[in-house]
Backbone as a ProteinNet text record, in pm:
[ID]
protein_1_A
[PRIMARY]
TPLSPRQTEILNQIAKGQPNKRIARTLGISEQTVKNHVTSIMDKLDANDRTHAVVLAMLNGWLNIEDVSEVRSEEELAPSLAKS
[TERTIARY]
-1295	-1149.6	-1056.7	-950.7	-862.6	-768	-793.3	-692.4	-763.7	-676.6	-735.4	-752.9	-818.4	-850.1	-716.4	-619.3	-487.1	-416.5	-423.3	-353.1	-424.4	-556.8	-628.6	-592.2	-583.1	-548.5	-389.9	-304	-158.8	-166.6	-245.8	-252.8	-309.5	-395.2	-456.9	-352.2	-252.7	-144	-49.7	-21.8	51.1	-0.2	-128.3	-195.2	-180	-176	-143	-0.2	78.8	227.1	303.9	267	337.3	451.6	551	666.7	638	718.2	691.3	725.5	811.2	851.1	729.9	670.5	561	432.4	411.7	292.7	308	427.4	459.5	419.5	473.6	443.7	290	220.9	96.6	-0.5	44.8	-38.6	15.8	128.9	183.3	237.6	308.4	354.3	503	579.8	719.2	725.8	837.9	858.2	867.4	924.7	938	799.5	702.8	572.2	503.6	523.9	476.6	527.4	661.6	722.1	663.3	643.3	585	449.8	371.1	223.7	232.8	319.6	344.2	372	460.5	505.2	382.2	302.6	184.1	74.1	62.5	-24.5	4.1	131.9	177.6	159.9	181.6	167.7	28.9	-72.5	-200.7	-265.9	-216.7	-271.9	-192.9	-85.9	6.1	47.3	85.2	130.6	277	324.4	469.2	537.8	464.6	513.1	403.2	431.9	341.7	231.6	266.7	179.4	81.6	143.9	44.3	-46.7	-17.5	-106.5	-223.7	-183.1	-285.4	-386.6	-334.3	-413.5	-504.6	-451.9	-539.7	-644.2	-611.5	-712.7	-818.9	-789.5	-882	-972.1	-916.1	-985.3	-1091.9	-1050.4	-1138	-1241.9	-1227.1	-1319.2	-1278.4	-1160.7	-1116.2	-1066.5	-1032.8	-987.6	-1066	-1117	-1192.3	-1115.8	-1114.3	-1035.1	-1065.5	-1190.3	-1218.3	-1152.5	-1131.7	-1066.4	-917.3	-848.4	-708.3	-676	-770	-739.1	-740.1	-618.1	-615	-527.9	-550.4	-457.9	-323.7	-229.8	-92.9	-23	53.6	128.5	227.9	281.8	393.3	515.5	549.5	650.7	649.5	533.3	519	543.8	488.3	500.5	646.6	719.6	860.5	934	972	1043.7	1170.4	1239.9	1367.6	1336.5	1223.9	1185.9	1127.8	1061.1	1001.4	1102.4	1216.6	1324	1406.5	1391.8	1456.5	1393.3
-34	-13.6	-87.7	-14.5	-81.6	-191.4	-192.8	-282.2	-420.4	-523.7	-645.3	-651.4	-750.5	-762.3	-763.4	-837.5	-848.4	-711.3	-637.7	-516.7	-412.4	-425.1	-340.7	-368	-493.5	-546.3	-491.1	-500.7	-446.5	-301	-223.1	-72.3	-35.9	-122.5	-94.2	-96.5	-201.3	-216.8	-90.7	-55.9	72.3	189.7	198.2	304.4	310.2	195	181.3	202.6	230.4	257.9	128.9	26.2	-99.3	-107.9	-150.6	-169.3	-304.5	-316.1	-435.6	-564	-572.4	-697.5	-724.6	-643.7	-671.1	-701.5	-626	-674.8	-815.7	-853.5	-993.5	-1093.9	-1063.7	-1152.3	-1168.2	-1057.4	-1040.6	-1123.3	-1106.9	-1158.7	-1319.7	-1347.3	-1492.8	-1497.1	-1390.7	-1392.8	-1339.4	-1361.7	-1312.9	-1170.6	-1106.8	-949.3	-921.6	-999.7	-972.2	-974.1	-1049.6	-1044.9	-909	-873.2	-745.4	-632.5	-635.4	-532.7	-523.9	-653.8	-670.1	-605.9	-625.8	-578.5	-421	-373.4	-227.6	-156.2	-222.9	-164.1	-157.7	-271.4	-277.7	-172.7	-162.4	-62.7	77.5	104.7	244.5	268.9	163.7	176.5	210.6	122.5	127.6	267.3	312.1	443.2	573.6	542.9	642.5	732.5	665.8	722.7	751.3	850.2	887.3	806.1	766.1	703.2	642.9	549	478.8	576.9	688.2	775.2	835	865.8	916.3	815.1	683.7	570.4	569.7	577.5	575.1	692.2	817.8	924.2	918.1	868.5	850.2	745.7	639.1	537.5	590.2	666.4	726.7	833.5	915.9	1026.3	953.2	833.5	764.1	676.8	656.8	580	428.2	397.9	254.4	212.2	304.9	280.1	369.6	305.7	391.9	431.6	549.8	594.9	517.9	468.3	386.7	245.7	207.7	68.3	72.8	177	188.6	250.1	327.2	388.4	304.1	312.4	226.8	300.9	270.6	323.5	256.1	346.4	278.1	328.3	228.7	259.8	357.4	423.9	521	451.3	321.6	251.8	236.4	205.2	207.4	330.2	429.6	570.9	626.7	597.7	653.9	548.3	432	336	381.3	475.9	535.4	608.9	678.8	763.7	673.3	554.9	468.6	398.7	384.6	319.7	405	535	625.3	643
-1162.2	-1132.3	-1226.5	-1269.4	-1357.3	-1295.3	-1156.3	-1073.4	-1050.2	-1041.6	-1007.5	-870.7	-815.4	-665.8	-588.2	-626.8	-562.4	-570	-681.3	-674.4	-596	-589.6	-482.3	-345.7	-310.5	-174.8	-150	-244.5	-224.9	-217.2	-291.9	-276.5	-139.3	-100.7	37.2	143	132	228.1	213.2	88.5	66.5	129.4	121.1	185.9	337.3	391.9	540.3	575.4	486.2	496.5	516.2	467.2	467.3	373.6	397.9	306.3	232	119.6	29.8	114.8	196	268.5	359.7	435	527.3	447	330.4	246.1	197.4	158.8	109.3	228	340	456.7	479.5	487.1	514.7	414.8	294	175.6	151.5	202.2	178.2	36.6	-23.3	-150.8	-135.5	-246	-233.2	-244	-194.9	-209.3	-357	-442.6	-587.4	-642.1	-599.2	-660	-616.2	-490.6	-456.4	-534.9	-563.4	-650.8	-787.3	-842.3	-980.6	-979.1	-873	-859.9	-859.1	-774.4	-745.2	-884.3	-951.5	-1091	-1187.6	-1190.3	-1256.3	-1219.2	-1088.2	-1037.1	-1085.1	-1068.6	-1104.8	-1258	-1337.9	-1477.5	-1511.1	-1452.1	-1480.7	-1445.4	-1339.6	-1294.1	-1348	-1406.2	-1451.8	-1342.2	-1224.3	-1115.1	-1105.7	-1033.8	-1031.6	-919.9	-815.8	-707.4	-630.9	-526.2	-440	-375.8	-332.6	-262.3	-373.1	-492.2	-615.9	-644.9	-645.4	-682.3	-583.7	-453.1	-346.5	-359.1	-381.6	-384	-512.6	-630	-752.6	-718.5	-653.4	-627.1	-521.9	-434.5	-335.7	-420.1	-495.7	-569.1	-674.8	-716.1	-819.3	-750.3	-616.6	-536.9	-544.6	-578.2	-578.1	-436	-367.5	-227	-144.1	-20.9	76	189	235.3	354.7	475.5	500.1	607.8	609.4	477.5	466.6	506.9	492.8	509.4	638.7	707.2	833.4	945.4	1029.7	1153.5	1250.3	1373.3	1477.5	1474.7	1475.6	1466	1589	1641.7	1774.3	1750.8	1861.5	1860.2	1795.1	1827.1	1788.2	1629.6	1564.5	1432.6	1363.1	1420.5	1365.5	1368.8	1477.2	1504.7	1587.2	1528.3	1599.7	1672.6	1623.4	1685.1	1805.1	1804	1925.8	2036.7	1993.1	2103.8	2181.3	2123	2194.5	2289.4	2282.3	2375.6	2496.1
[MASK]
++++++++++++++++++++++++++++++++++++++++++++++++++++++++++++++++++++++++++++++++++++

């Protein structure tokens, strides 16, 4: 893989649908550091956006679908609907 272990960890969080702020909290790093890693990931993979980076990583076997799949609550999937 052309990605560092930390970049792979961040890409895994992106694949789970996590925003930069939550990734930063989860990994104990600043949001700016996450943004820097995301930029580097996209450059290394020549990806157009975050989703494209995840797809490229999965197609190349650098991310495993089992590693990123998880059951998400209705509130996480649609917070505005869960409140009504």
